[in-house]
BADO-168481 format. One record per residue (C-alpha): residue in three letters; x, y, z. Coordinates in Angstrom, 1 decimal, m for minus. Example, Ala and Ser with C-alpha at 12.3 -4.5 7.8 and 13.67 -1.06 7.14 Angstrom:
<sites>
SITE residu     xx     yy     zz
SITE    ALA   12.3   m4.5    7.8
SITE    SER   13.7   m1.1    7.1
</sites>
This chain:
<sites>
SITE residu     xx     yy     zz
SITE    MET   12.4   22.3  m27.5
SITE    ALA    9.2   22.7  m29.5
SITE    ASP    6.0   21.9  m27.8
SITE    GLU    4.8   20.1  m30.8
SITE    TYR    7.8   17.8  m30.6
SITE    VAL    7.2   17.1  m26.8
SITE    LEU    3.4   16.4  m27.2
SITE    LEU    3.9   14.1  m30.3
SITE    GLY    5.3   11.4  m27.8
SITE    ALA    3.4   12.4  m24.7
SITE    SER    0.7   10.7  m22.9
SITE    GLU   m2.5   12.7  m23.2
SITE    PHE   m4.9   12.7  m19.9
SITE    ILE   m7.0   15.7  m20.7
SITE    LYS   m7.2   16.8  m24.3
SITE    ASP   m5.3   20.1  m24.7
SITE    ARG   m4.7   20.4  m21.1
SITE    LEU   m2.8   17.6  m19.3
SITE    TYR    0.0   15.6  m20.5
SITE    PHE    2.8   13.2  m19.3
SITE    ALA    6.2   13.1  m21.3
SITE    THR    9.5   11.5  m20.9
SITE    LEU   12.4   13.9  m21.8
SITE    ARG   16.1   13.8  m21.9
SITE    THR   16.5   17.5  m21.1
SITE    LYS   14.8   20.0  m19.0
SITE    PRO   12.3   22.0  m21.1
SITE    LYS   11.5   25.8  m20.6
SITE    THR    8.0   26.9  m20.0
SITE    THR    6.4   28.5  m23.1
SITE    ALA    3.5   30.8  m23.8
SITE    ASN    1.5   27.8  m24.4
SITE    SER    2.8   25.2  m22.1
SITE    HIS    3.7   24.8  m18.5
SITE    TYR    6.3   22.0  m17.5
SITE    PHE    7.0   20.6  m14.3
SITE    SER    8.8   17.6  m12.8
SITE    THR    8.6   15.8   m9.4
SITE    ASP   11.6   13.5   m9.9
SITE    ASP   13.7   15.3   m7.4
SITE    GLU   10.8   16.5   m5.2
SITE    PHE    9.3   13.1   m4.2
SITE    LEU   12.0   10.6   m3.3
SITE    TYR   11.6    7.1   m2.3
SITE    GLU   13.8    5.9    0.6
SITE    ASN   15.0    2.4   m0.4
SITE    PHE   15.8   m0.4    1.9
SITE    TYR   18.0   m2.3   m0.7
SITE    ALA   17.3   m2.5   m4.4
SITE    ASP   13.6   m1.4   m4.1
SITE    PHE   12.7    1.9   m5.5
SITE    GLY    9.0    2.6   m5.2
SITE    PRO    6.1    2.9   m5.5
SITE    LEU    6.1    6.3   m3.6
SITE    ASN    4.0    6.5   m0.4
SITE    LEU    0.5    7.7    0.2
SITE    GLY    1.7   11.0    1.6
SITE    MET    3.7   11.7   m1.5
SITE    LEU    0.6   10.7   m3.7
SITE    TYR   m1.5   13.2   m1.9
SITE    ARG    0.9   16.1   m2.2
SITE    TYR    1.4   15.3   m5.8
SITE    CYS   m2.3   15.6   m6.3
SITE    CYS   m2.6   18.7   m4.3
SITE    LYS    0.1   20.2   m6.6
SITE    LEU   m1.3   19.1   m9.8
SITE    ASN   m4.8   20.3   m8.8
SITE    LYS   m3.4   23.6   m7.9
SITE    LYS   m1.7   23.9  m11.3
SITE    LEU   m4.7   23.0  m13.3
SITE    LYS   m6.9   25.6  m11.2
SITE    SER   m4.2   28.2  m11.5
SITE    PHE   m5.2   31.3  m13.5
SITE    THR   m1.6   31.7  m14.7
SITE    HIS   m1.9   28.3  m16.4
SITE    SER   m5.5   28.4  m17.3
SITE    ARG   m4.8   28.7  m21.0
SITE    LYS   m1.7   26.6  m21.0
SITE    ARG   m1.2   22.8  m21.5
SITE    VAL    0.2   21.3  m18.1
SITE    ILE    2.9   18.9  m18.8
SITE    HIS    4.3   16.7  m16.2
SITE    TYR    7.7   15.5  m17.4
SITE    THR   10.1   12.8  m16.2
SITE    SER   13.7   11.7  m17.1
SITE    TYR   14.9    8.4  m18.7
SITE    ASP   16.1    7.2  m15.2
SITE    GLN   13.7    4.1  m15.4
SITE    ARG   13.1    4.2  m11.5
SITE    LYS   12.0    7.8  m11.4
SITE    ARG   10.0    7.4  m14.6
SITE    ALA    8.1    4.5  m13.0
SITE    ASN    7.3    6.4  m10.0
SITE    ALA    6.2    9.6  m12.0
SITE    ALA    3.9    7.3  m14.0
SITE    VAL    2.2    6.0  m10.9
SITE    LEU    1.7    9.5   m9.6
SITE    ILE   m0.1   10.7  m12.8
SITE    GLY   m1.9    7.6  m13.3
SITE    ALA   m3.2    7.6   m9.9
SITE    TYR   m4.4   11.1  m10.3
SITE    SER   m6.4   10.2  m13.3
SITE    VAL   m7.9    7.3  m11.3
SITE    ILE   m8.8    9.4   m8.3
SITE    TYR   m9.7   12.7   m9.9
SITE    LEU  m10.5   12.1  m13.5
SITE    LYS  m12.4    9.0  m12.6
SITE    ARG  m10.6    6.8  m15.1
SITE    SER  m10.3    3.1  m14.7
SITE    PRO   m6.8    1.6  m14.0
SITE    GLU   m6.7    0.1  m17.5
SITE    GLU   m7.7    3.5  m19.2
SITE    ALA   m5.1    5.2  m17.1
SITE    TYR   m2.6    2.7  m18.1
SITE    ARG   m3.4    2.9  m21.6
SITE    SER   m2.8    6.6  m21.6
SITE    LEU    0.6    6.2  m20.0
SITE    ILE    1.8    3.6  m22.7
SITE    SER    0.5    5.8  m25.7
SITE    GLY    2.5    8.0  m27.9
SITE    ASN    6.1    7.0  m28.1
SITE    ASN    6.3    5.7  m24.5
SITE    THR    8.3    2.6  m23.9
SITE    ALA    7.5    0.0  m21.2
SITE    TYR    7.9    0.9  m17.6
SITE    LEU   10.2   m0.7  m15.2
SITE    PRO    8.2   m2.9  m12.8
SITE    PHE    8.7   m2.4   m9.0
SITE    ARG   10.5   m5.1   m6.8
SITE    ASP   10.6   m5.9   m3.2
SITE    ALA   12.9   m4.6   m0.5
SITE    ALA   14.8   m8.1   m0.1
SITE    LEU   18.3   m8.7   m0.8
SITE    GLY   19.0  m10.7   m3.9
SITE    ASP   17.3  m11.4   m7.2
SITE    CYS   13.7  m10.1   m7.8
SITE    THR   11.2  m12.9   m8.2
SITE    TYR    8.0  m11.0   m8.5
SITE    ASN    7.3   m7.9  m10.5
SITE    LEU    4.7   m5.3   m9.3
SITE    THR    3.6   m3.5  m12.4
SITE    ILE    2.3    0.1  m12.7
SITE    LEU   m1.0   m1.2  m13.6
SITE    ASP   m1.0   m3.3  m10.4
SITE    CYS   m0.4   m0.2   m8.4
SITE    LEU   m3.2    1.8  m10.1
SITE    GLN   m5.6   m1.3   m9.6
SITE    GLY   m4.5   m1.4   m5.9
SITE    ILE   m5.3    2.4   m5.5
SITE    ARG   m8.6    2.0   m7.2
SITE    LYS   m9.6   m1.0   m5.0
SITE    ALA   m8.6    0.9   m1.8
SITE    LEU  m10.5    4.1   m3.0
SITE    GLN  m13.8    1.9   m3.6
SITE    CYS  m13.3    0.3   m0.2
SITE    GLY  m13.2    3.8    1.4
SITE    PHE   m9.5    3.2    2.8
SITE    PHE   m8.6    6.9    1.8
SITE    ASN  m10.2   10.1    0.8
SITE    PHE   m7.9   12.9   m0.1
SITE    GLU  m10.8   15.4    0.7
SITE    THR  m10.2   14.5    4.5
SITE    PHE   m6.7   12.8    4.4
SITE    ASP   m4.4   14.4    7.0
SITE    VAL   m0.9   14.2    5.4
SITE    GLU    0.7   15.8    8.4
SITE    GLU   m0.5   13.0   10.6
SITE    TYR    0.5   10.3    8.2
SITE    GLU    4.0   11.7    7.7
SITE    HIS    4.3   12.2   11.5
SITE    TYR    3.5    8.7   12.6
SITE    GLU    5.4    6.9    9.7
SITE    ARG    8.6    8.2   11.3
SITE    VAL   10.6    5.8   13.6
SITE    GLU   10.9    8.4   16.1
SITE    ASN    7.0    8.8   16.3
SITE    GLY    6.4    5.0   16.3
SITE    ASP    6.7    3.9   12.8
SITE    MET    3.0    3.3   12.3
SITE    ASN    0.6    3.1    9.2
SITE    TRP   m2.9    2.4    8.7
SITE    ILE   m3.6   m0.2    6.1
SITE    ILE   m7.3   m0.3    6.8
SITE    PRO   m8.2    2.9    8.5
SITE    GLY  m10.0    2.1   11.9
SITE    LYS   m9.4   m1.7   11.6
SITE    ILE   m5.8   m2.7   10.9
SITE    LEU   m2.6   m0.8   11.7
SITE    ALA    0.9   m2.0   10.9
SITE    PHE    3.7   m0.9   13.2
SITE    SER    7.4   m1.6   14.1
SITE    GLY    8.1   m4.0   17.0
SITE    PRO    8.3   m2.6   20.5
SITE    HIS   11.2   m3.1   22.7
SITE    PRO   11.6   m3.6   26.5
SITE    ARG   12.3   m0.1   27.1
SITE    SER   12.3    3.3   25.3
SITE    LYS   15.8    4.4   24.2
SITE    ILE   18.1    5.6   21.5
SITE    GLU   20.3    2.7   20.4
SITE    ASN   23.1    3.5   17.9
SITE    GLY   21.1    6.5   16.8
SITE    TYR   17.9    4.6   16.3
SITE    PRO   14.8    5.2   18.4
SITE    LEU   13.4    2.2   20.2
SITE    HIS    9.9    2.3   21.9
SITE    ALA    8.5    0.3   24.8
SITE    PRO    4.8   m1.0   24.7
SITE    GLU    3.7    1.9   26.9
SITE    ALA    4.8    4.5   24.4
SITE    TYR    1.9    3.2   22.0
SITE    PHE   m0.8    3.3   24.7
SITE    PRO   m1.8    7.1   24.1
SITE    TYR   m2.3    6.5   20.3
SITE    PHE   m3.9    3.1   20.5
SITE    GLN   m6.4    4.4   23.0
SITE    GLU   m7.2    7.5   21.0
SITE    HIS   m7.8    5.4   17.9
SITE    HIS   m9.6    2.6   19.5
SITE    VAL   m7.0   m0.2   19.0
SITE    THR   m8.1   m3.0   21.3
SITE    ALA   m5.8   m5.8   20.2
SITE    VAL   m2.1   m6.2   19.4
SITE    VAL   m0.7   m9.2   17.3
SITE    ARG    2.9  m10.1   17.6
SITE    LEU    4.6  m12.1   14.8
SITE    ASN    8.1  m12.1   15.9
SITE    ARG   10.1  m13.7   18.7
SITE    LYS    9.3  m12.2   22.2
SITE    ILE   11.4   m9.1   23.0
SITE    TYR    9.1   m7.6   25.5
SITE    ASP    6.7   m9.0   27.9
SITE    GLY    3.2   m9.3   26.3
SITE    ARG    1.6   m8.7   29.6
SITE    ARG    2.6   m5.1   29.5
SITE    PHE   m0.1   m4.6   26.7
SITE    THR   m2.8   m6.8   28.5
SITE    ASP   m2.0   m4.9   31.6
SITE    GLY   m2.7   m1.7   29.7
SITE    GLY   m6.2   m3.0   28.6
SITE    PHE   m5.3   m4.5   25.3
SITE    GLU   m5.7   m8.1   24.0
SITE    HIS   m2.2   m9.5   23.1
SITE    HIS   m1.8  m12.5   20.6
SITE    ASP    1.4  m14.2   19.7
SITE    LEU    1.6  m15.8   16.2
SITE    PHE    5.3  m16.3   15.7
SITE    PHE    6.7  m17.4   12.4
SITE    VAL   10.3  m17.1   11.1
SITE    ASP   11.4  m13.7    9.5
SITE    GLY   11.3  m13.7    5.7
SITE    THR    9.1  m16.8    5.6
SITE    THR    5.5  m17.5    5.1
SITE    PRO    2.8  m18.2    7.7
SITE    SER    1.4  m21.7    8.2
SITE    ASP   m2.2  m22.4    7.6
SITE    LEU   m2.8  m22.4   11.4
SITE    ILE   m1.1  m19.0   11.9
SITE    THR   m3.1  m17.5    8.9
SITE    ARG   m6.4  m18.9   10.3
SITE    ARG   m5.6  m17.6   13.8
SITE    PHE   m4.7  m14.3   12.6
SITE    LEU   m8.0  m13.8   10.5
SITE    HIS  m10.0  m14.9   13.5
SITE    VAL   m8.3  m12.3   15.7
SITE    CYS   m9.2   m9.6   13.1
SITE    GLU  m12.8  m10.8   12.7
SITE    SER  m13.5  m11.2   16.4
SITE    THR  m12.0   m8.1   17.7
SITE    GLU  m14.1   m5.2   18.5
SITE    GLY  m12.1   m2.2   17.6
SITE    ALA   m8.8   m2.0   15.6
SITE    VAL   m6.0   m4.5   15.6
SITE    ALA   m2.4   m3.4   15.6
SITE    VAL    0.1   m5.9   14.0
SITE    HIS    3.9   m6.0   14.2
SITE    CYS    6.7   m8.3   13.5
SITE    LYS   10.4   m7.1   13.9
SITE    ALA   10.2   m4.2   11.6
SITE    GLY    6.5   m4.5   10.7
SITE    LEU    7.1   m5.0    7.0
SITE    GLY    7.3   m8.6    5.8
SITE    ARG    5.3  m10.9    8.0
SITE    THR    3.0   m8.1    9.1
SITE    GLY    2.2   m7.0    5.5
SITE    THR    1.7  m10.6    4.5
SITE    LEU   m1.0  m11.5    7.0
SITE    ILE   m2.7   m8.1    6.4
SITE    GLY   m2.7   m9.0    2.7
SITE    CYS   m4.6  m12.2    3.6
SITE    TYR   m7.2  m10.2    5.3
SITE    LEU   m7.5   m7.8    2.3
SITE    MET   m8.0  m10.6    0.0
SITE    LYS  m10.6  m12.5    1.9
SITE    HIS  m12.7   m9.6    3.2
SITE    TYR  m12.4   m7.0    0.4
SITE    ARG  m11.7   m9.3   m2.6
SITE    PHE   m8.3   m7.8   m3.4
SITE    THR   m6.0   m9.8   m5.6
SITE    ALA   m2.6  m10.5   m4.4
SITE    ALA   m1.1   m7.7   m6.6
SITE    ASP   m3.9   m5.3   m5.4
SITE    ALA   m3.0   m6.1   m1.8
SITE    ILE    0.8   m5.9   m2.3
SITE    ALA    0.4   m2.4   m4.1
SITE    TRP   m1.8   m0.9   m1.5
SITE    ILE    0.2   m2.2    1.5
SITE    ARG    3.4   m0.9    0.0
SITE    ILE    1.9    2.5   m0.9
SITE    CYS    0.8    2.9    2.8
SITE    ARG    3.9    1.2    4.2
SITE    PRO    6.9    1.0    1.9
SITE    GLY    9.0   m2.0    1.9
SITE    SER    6.3   m4.4    2.9
SITE    ILE    6.0   m8.1    1.7
SITE    ILE    9.3   m9.7    0.6
SITE    GLY   10.6  m12.5   m1.2
SITE    PRO    8.5  m15.8   m1.1
SITE    GLN    5.8  m13.9    0.7
SITE    GLN    4.7  m12.4   m2.5
SITE    ASP    4.2  m15.7   m4.1
SITE    PHE    2.6  m17.0   m1.0
SITE    LEU   m0.2  m14.2   m1.4
SITE    GLU   m0.8  m15.2   m5.0
SITE    GLU   m1.3  m18.9   m4.1
SITE    GLU   m3.6  m17.7   m1.2
SITE    SER   m5.6  m15.4   m3.4
SITE    CYS   m7.7  m18.0   m5.2
SITE    PHE   m8.7  m19.6   m2.0
SITE    SER   m9.4  m16.4   m0.3
SITE    TRP  m11.6  m15.3   m3.1
SITE    SER  m13.4  m18.8   m3.2
SITE    GLU  m14.0  m18.6    0.5
SITE    SER  m15.2  m15.0    0.4
SITE    LEU  m17.6  m15.8   m2.5
SITE    LEU  m18.8  m19.0   m0.6
SITE    GLY  m19.6  m16.9    2.6
SITE    ALA  m21.5  m14.4    0.5
SITE    PHE  m23.5  m17.2   m1.1
SITE    CYS  m24.3  m18.8    2.2
SITE    GLN  m25.6  m15.6    3.6
SITE    THR  m28.3  m15.7    1.0
SITE    GLN  m29.1  m19.4    1.7
SITE    ALA  m31.4  m19.9    4.9
SITE    GLY  m30.0  m22.7    7.0
SITE    CYS  m26.6  m22.9    5.2
SITE    HIS  m23.8  m23.6    7.4
SITE    VAL  m20.0  m23.9    6.3
SITE    THR  m17.7  m26.5    8.2
SITE    PHE  m13.9  m26.1    7.6
SITE    THR  m11.4  m28.8    8.3
SITE    GLU   m8.5  m28.0   10.5
SITE    GLU   m6.2  m27.5    7.3
SITE    TRP   m8.7  m25.1    5.5
SITE    LEU   m5.9  m22.7    4.3
SITE    PRO   m5.2  m23.1    1.5
SITE    SER   m5.5  m26.8    0.5
SITE    GLY   m8.2  m28.0    3.0
SITE    HIS  m11.7  m28.9    2.4
SITE    PHE  m15.1  m27.6    3.4
SITE    THR  m18.5  m29.0    3.4
SITE    ILE  m21.8  m27.2    3.1
SITE    ASN  m24.8  m28.3    5.2
SITE    ALA  m28.1  m26.9    4.2
</sites>
């Protein structure tokens, strides 16, 4: 396969140096070009029909791999070409990897990175979907993922110069607690504890006490439970943690009252907050998304993308549309708060039903 033919339809990220191509057959490295693929190296572990995006650990390992290739003396005079197949799922994941690399390391905007991805002869990319059963009702695009990554980078949620990939991969495993930081040092998502630690049908279950050492070391001071009571919450309070019950039904969206109370817990807690439902995915991700939108001005798609990259499988079904509906109000309230901070004597009063359809008054 001639290099010129490959490059004709490829996306160019660094002129005469870095490209992304979709190919039907595996190419051979030539004197002028080095080809590599990650399609069979970084694999998404699906729940149902979901297929990506790949997690933060894989993104980190990809960036390290690509940086090494670009700095290699062997490849110093070659074009480095990341190629993927016509498997639409693998192709979408590969596109996020190189697109994110260009945002993080080449300082491109998400829009610039996406324009590179759709340049040449590239066809549209398959959007990502949730981890729910049934039809997909919400599409998460490649651009959404790049925007979520850029927003998290701007907010200081990750820094690949100091990122501990071994720690990330260790604690995300079920046997080690199934935990992921969404906002490092502030909000941790984890799978719901059980009455006692045991192996049930080959699946590790953890008692509340199993989390104490990690929580204490990482300054977690409050735990929020969103599912039905499986363990006695006093086991956390006896261990020195606040414990809050904010139940709502699995797969559904939180009420205005639950949302308000969750935000209050996060805002008033000194230290980090650990949040769980049954699996720590749907309900957990939804409320964390509300916090991201209110305090960091994430859009709903930004929040969904970032949370899924940190913790794959998060936010399902109607929870996606719920965040879209909440996003307008969260931004309005965030901007209102910023405005009032600049106005001496300004005080905001919210009614009991302030999220999302309530009213507020400004007393100056």
